C-alpha angles and dihedrals in degrees: 000000000000123000118159093184128179090225144337127188091203112346105221091183090056093052088046093053092047092047084055089054094254116143111226135224107198141147125269090247097094134069090258109102140146090046099141093053089057095042089242099120138284132291107200133179108265093236093055102094092163091054091054093050092048092050089050093047091047090051092048095050094056120113118227094268089051092048092047089056089053095045090051090049093051091049094048094046090053093047094050089052091046090050091050091050091048090054090049090050092052091045091052091048089053094050094048099040 
């Protein structure tokens, strides 16, 4: 999933891609960062066209086992963020109940 966006306040489509085990190549103008360290994708400065090209080529060059590692990384990264959001939601409900 490639989205060199000029800005996202959340990026639901990014979360949806990762929850469907799709590594992402996105700009650094989203709240989604630290992706490559987790093998979930790449968050690249929008003005770094070479970085986008390299990330896309790196993804395209993966064999199936390599792609599976990145797909699993994307899913796990998204699930962790989703669980954190669910906990925040329940905490807010407790506070305001």
